[in-house]
TINUVEX-320566 format. One record per residue (C-alpha): residue in one letter; x, y, z. Coordinates in steps of 0.2 Angstrom, whole numbers, padded with zeros to 4 digits, always signed. Layout:
N
AXYZ...
END
This chain:
470
M-0236+0151+0032I-0228+0147+0049G-0213+0154+0053T-0198+0145+0053R-0194+0153+0071T-0213+0143+0077L-0207+0129+0066R-0193+0127+0075R-0198+0128+0091R-0216+0114+0086M-0200+0102+0083L-0190+0105+0097L-0207+0103+0107V-0209+0088+0100G-0194+0081+0102A-0195+0085+0121M-0211+0075+0121V-0203+0060+0112V-0189+0061+0128A-0200+0063+0140A-0209+0049+0135Q-0192+0038+0132L-0186+0040+0151A-0206+0038+0156V-0204+0021+0149A-0186+0015+0153T-0182+0001+0163P-0170-0012+0165S-0169-0024+0151V-0164-0041+0157G-0154-0056+0149A-0147-0073+0157P-0129-0073+0152T-0127-0088+0143D-0113-0103+0141G-0104-0098+0123G-0120-0085+0120T-0130-0098+0109S-0142-0096+0120V-0151-0078+0128D-0169-0075+0134V-0175-0061+0122Q-0185-0048+0129P-0198-0041+0118A-0195-0025+0108P-0198-0008+0118T-0214+0002+0113V-0205+0019+0112P-0186+0014+0114A-0175+0023+0125W-0160+0034+0124P-0143+0024+0129E-0143+0038+0143A-0158+0032+0151D-0157+0012+0147R-0142+0008+0156G-0148-0010+0160F-0145-0016+0143Y-0132-0004+0139E-0122-0006+0154P-0124-0020+0163P-0114-0026+0179A-0096-0024+0175N-0094-0042+0184V-0106-0049+0171V-0097-0041+0159A-0079-0048+0165A-0086-0067+0166A-0091-0067+0148E-0079-0070+0131P-0080-0060+0118G-0094-0058+0109E-0105-0066+0122I-0121-0064+0122I-0127-0053+0141A-0143-0048+0134A-0155-0047+0120R-0170-0040+0111E-0183-0037+0099V-0182-0019+0090H-0194-0012+0078L-0183-0003+0065A-0189+0012+0053N-0184+0024+0039L-0184+0042+0044S-0189+0036+0063V-0207+0032+0059L-0208+0023+0039P-0207+0004+0047V-0193-0009+0038N-0202-0027+0037V-0185-0038+0041D-0182-0046+0060A-0172-0034+0069W-0164-0037+0088Q-0151-0027+0098L-0137-0038+0107S-0128-0031+0120F-0110-0042+0123R-0095-0041+0128S-0077-0034+0120N-0062-0027+0125N-0057-0009+0125S-0040-0004+0117R-0031-0008+0134D-0039-0025+0134E-0050-0023+0146A-0067-0030+0145I-0082-0017+0140P-0099-0018+0136A-0105-0016+0117V-0121-0017+0109A-0126-0022+0089T-0143-0020+0080V-0144-0037+0071I-0156-0038+0056K-0162-0056+0046P-0173-0053+0030R-0187-0062+0026G-0191-0078+0017T-0179-0091+0017I-0163-0097+0006D-0155-0113+0002G-0138-0115+0011V-0127-0103+0018R-0134-0087+0024N-0122-0071+0022L-0118-0059+0035L-0113-0042+0033S-0104-0030+0047L-0108-0012+0040Q-0101+0000+0052P-0110+0017+0048A-0103+0032+0051E-0107+0037+0068D-0093+0051+0072S-0103+0062+0087L-0098+0058+0105G-0117+0056+0113K-0121+0042+0114Y-0140+0043+0108C-0129+0045+0093A-0128+0028+0091A-0136+0018+0077S-0145+0004+0088Y-0156+0022+0092A-0156+0030+0078L-0164+0016+0066Q-0178+0011+0078Q-0195+0014+0076W-0200+0032+0087S-0183+0037+0088V-0181+0054+0089P-0177+0059+0073A-0163+0064+0064P-0166+0084+0060L-0166+0086+0078T-0153+0073+0086G-0140+0079+0071Q-0137+0060+0067I-0141+0060+0050V-0129+0047+0044A-0132+0031+0052P-0150+0033+0044L-0143+0036+0026Q-0133+0021+0028F-0145+0010+0034L-0152+0009+0016E-0136+0001+0011A-0141-0012+0025Q-0156-0015+0015A-0150-0016+0000A-0139-0031+0006L-0155-0037+0016A-0164-0038-0001Q-0150-0051-0009G-0153-0063+0006W-0140-0057+0018A-0139-0055+0037V-0133-0036+0044V-0126-0033+0060M-0123-0014+0061P-0112-0014+0077D-0110+0002+0089H-0092+0003+0086Q-0089+0018+0096G-0092+0008+0113P-0097+0014+0127N-0092+0030+0129A-0094+0035+0111A-0075+0036+0109Y-0077+0044+0092A-0062+0038+0079A-0055+0027+0091G-0048+0016+0079P-0042-0001+0087L-0058-0001+0101A-0070+0002+0086G-0062-0014+0078R-0064-0025+0093I-0080-0020+0096T-0084-0025+0078L-0074-0041+0077D-0084-0045+0093G-0101-0041+0087I-0099-0051+0072R-0096-0065+0086A-0110-0060+0094A-0123-0063+0078E-0114-0080+0076N-0120-0084+0094F-0139-0078+0093D-0149-0092+0085P-0164-0082+0079L-0155-0076+0065G-0151-0091+0057L-0130-0092+0052T-0121-0108+0054G-0108-0100+0068R-0090-0097+0063Q-0093-0106+0048T-0103-0089+0042P-0095-0081+0026V-0092-0062+0032G-0090-0047+0024L-0085-0030+0030M-0090-0011+0024G-0087+0005+0031Y-0085+0023+0025S-0076+0037+0032G-0079+0034+0050G-0087+0019+0047A-0069+0017+0038I-0060+0018+0054A-0070+0004+0062T-0068-0007+0047G-0052-0002+0042H-0043-0008+0060A-0056-0024+0061A-0047-0029+0046E-0031-0029+0050L-0034-0035+0070H-0044-0051+0064A-0028-0063+0062S-0027-0057+0083H-0042-0052+0087A-0054-0065+0080P-0044-0079+0069D-0059-0089+0070L-0071-0077+0061N-0074-0083+0043I-0072-0065+0034V-0070-0066+0015G-0068-0046+0011A-0067-0032+0019A-0075-0015+0008E-0069+0004+0014G-0069+0020+0008G-0063+0040+0012I-0052+0030+0025P-0045+0041+0039A-0028+0031+0037D-0019+0042+0048L-0029+0056+0062G-0012+0067+0062A-0015+0070+0045L-0034+0074+0045V-0028+0086+0059D-0018+0095+0048L-0030+0097+0032A-0044+0102+0045D-0033+0115+0056D-0041+0133+0047N-0052+0124+0035L-0071+0117+0034G-0067+0100+0043A-0062+0109+0060G-0078+0105+0067I-0077+0086+0064V-0060+0081+0066L-0060+0092+0082G-0074+0080+0089G-0060+0066+0083V-0050+0072+0094F-0061+0073+0110G-0067+0055+0106V-0048+0047+0102S-0045+0053+0121R-0061+0042+0126D-0050+0028+0125Y-0034+0035+0130P-0033+0041+0148E-0016+0048+0142L-0022+0061+0129A-0039+0065+0140E-0024+0072+0153Y-0015+0079+0139L-0031+0090+0133G-0035+0093+0152T-0019+0103+0155H-0014+0110+0138L-0031+0114+0129D-0034+0134+0132P-0051+0142+0139L-0058+0141+0122G-0052+0125+0117K-0061+0119+0136Q-0076+0128+0132L-0078+0117+0114L-0074+0101+0123A-0088+0105+0136A-0101+0110+0121K-0096+0096+0109S-0096+0081+0121N-0114+0076+0117L-0116+0083+0100C-0120+0069+0084V-0111+0070+0069S-0121+0086+0060Y-0119+0098+0075Q-0100+0092+0079S-0097+0096+0060A-0108+0115+0063L-0097+0122+0079L-0082+0129+0074P-0080+0125+0056F-0062+0133+0048A-0055+0135+0068N-0038+0136+0072L-0033+0119+0079R-0018+0122+0086G-0019+0139+0091L-0032+0127+0105F-0017+0122+0113D-0004+0128+0123S+0009+0114+0117P+0026+0111+0126S+0033+0108+0108G+0025+0122+0101D+0014+0111+0088P+0004+0099+0099L+0004+0085+0085R+0024+0085+0089D+0021+0081+0109P+0026+0063+0114V+0009+0061+0120V-0001+0066+0106E+0013+0059+0094S+0011+0041+0104V-0011+0040+0103L-0009+0043+0083D+0002+0031+0080R-0008+0018+0090T-0022+0026+0079K-0014+0025+0063M-0020+0011+0051G-0005+0001+0045H+0004-0008+0060R-0001-0025+0052V-0008-0032+0033P-0024-0039+0033D-0025-0055+0029V-0042-0054+0021P-0045-0047+0003M-0047-0029+0004F-0055-0017-0009M-0051+0001-0005Y-0059+0018-0014Q-0054+0035-0011A-0059+0052-0018N-0043+0061-0025P-0050+0079-0018D-0058+0073-0004W-0056+0091+0008L-0057+0080+0025V-0048+0065+0022P-0033+0067+0012V-0029+0054-0001G-0011+0054+0003P-0009+0043+0018V-0020+0031+0008D-0008+0030-0006R+0004+0028+0009L-0008+0014+0018V-0010+0005+0001D+0009+0006-0002T+0012-0002+0016Y+0000-0017+0012C+0007-0019-0003E+0024-0023+0004D+0020-0039+0010P+0017-0052-0006N+0002-0062+0002A-0008-0042+0001R-0023-0044-0010V-0029-0027-0011T-0040-0018-0026Y-0040+0002-0024T-0050+0014-0035R-0045+0034-0033D-0059+0044-0039H-0055+0059-0048A-0072+0069-0049S-0079+0065-0033E-0075+0071-0015H-0078+0065+0002L-0097+0066+0005S-0102+0061-0015L-0091+0046-0015E-0099+0037-0002P-0117+0035-0010V-0107+0033-0029A-0096+0019-0023A-0108+0011-0016A-0114-0001-0027S-0097-0008-0030A-0094-0011-0013L-0109-0020-0012M-0104-0029-0030W-0087-0034-0024L-0094-0042-0007R-0105-0050-0017D-0092-0059-0029R-0084-0061-0011F-0100-0071-0004A-0101-0084-0021G-0083-0087-0019V-0076-0080-0033P-0056-0078-0030A-0049-0058-0028D-0037-0053-0039A-0019-0058-0031G-0008-0043-0027C-0012-0027-0029I-0021-0017-0042T-0023+0003-0042H-0039+0011-0052D-0040+0030-0056V-0056+0034-0061G-0065+0050-0066S-0080+0043-0059M-0082+0029-0050A-0102+0034-0057L-0097+0029-0073D-0097+0010-0069Q-0110+0003-0080V-0108-0014-0072T-0115-0007-0057W-0131+0002-0063P-0140-0013-0061V-0135-0014-0042W-0141+0005-0041S-0156+0002-0051S-0160-0014-0039I-0154-0003-0022V-0169+0011-0029G-0182-0002-0032D-0179-0011-0015T-0179+0008-0004I-0194+0011-0013A-0202-0007-0009S-0197-0004+0010L-0203+0014+0011L-0220+0006+0006G-0219-0008+0019Q-0215-0020+0007P-0206-0037+0014I-0186-0036+0013G-0177-0052+0006T-0192-0063-0001
END
């Protein structure tokens, strides 16, 4: 039998060979800027996908080209081959779009999204699901646009295990005939947990998808649903709140989000000396990439260990982020002028600007949360729902699950979220006002069981190479 140490060496050697191949084949991808984003030269799919860091021609187009484009306008496009586990091809049509978006200071930035079209044709309008995966990482190569491609370095090596798992939810949506867009919502600097940035990129990714003729959508009339969990809920929730101000032209019919990080300060409180310390500290570092004043604060007030962690975590995917220093004393990493870094003015200001609840979404919301969540506390989610529901026009269905925790609720609730979005796409009106349900487990809702059966069947068919959506 092969020893564990020998097997690990072989896996690392394979990963290094794949990376070397990527660097060897990485060439700039050129796409003609468009007038309104409706027509663009589509480049062929790469034989071996290059890491974003080695593919700057596509991921980092010239600043003047980006600034000259409108939000959501396509700058470049190319075909891609998607695969489960980086190996098993998924039988769909897929492309990557490079487009213009804005950061939290409304400055022009480049962004990338993966758009997917199911096989077969439909009668009438094709719906669009914008699925925001929980990237939760600080390396650009951790983005969904890379992790979902065939012959990308597999998740056990990169540490990006979440996006490939949530890709199964995208395939369930494709099986219903919906088109799917999955944005790299952390942006060009992998600004993990920077919510307003993620919301803007999500909305502009939808615009780019609607601007891309091969996807077969009906422009701004396309019915759009939003869906995200945990780190994906950061993007989803902020996109719902920003819809009216940033992208009122989009026809968003509903947003489903769970494991909702409504208040990043509350996550730090819960993670301090707790299991989630590693992943939450990565989020602090990620937010600083879109807020220069927080980056300056970290450079001034982190202690030597904190600065070492800032360097060590700077390019890690979610698995390694979580594994690096759980149960850390987070406050102890700072030399805080006030004695508590969360009370320092710079930190307070950034936390307030990244908190949900500044605006009430003008779209129906399906929100769900595990009551005993060890990573994302339920209290701020309860308060967020209460804040929304002070508005008489709010439409919120909120479910608290008392048997699940953070990791288990995501797969448990996926079928309920997809069913709720299916009703919105079908034109079924969302319940008026606000409704809160307390349940033992969302998995016990028998109405969702046929959907789960369909997801399992579609997943098996996808793994066997069957076309999705016919």
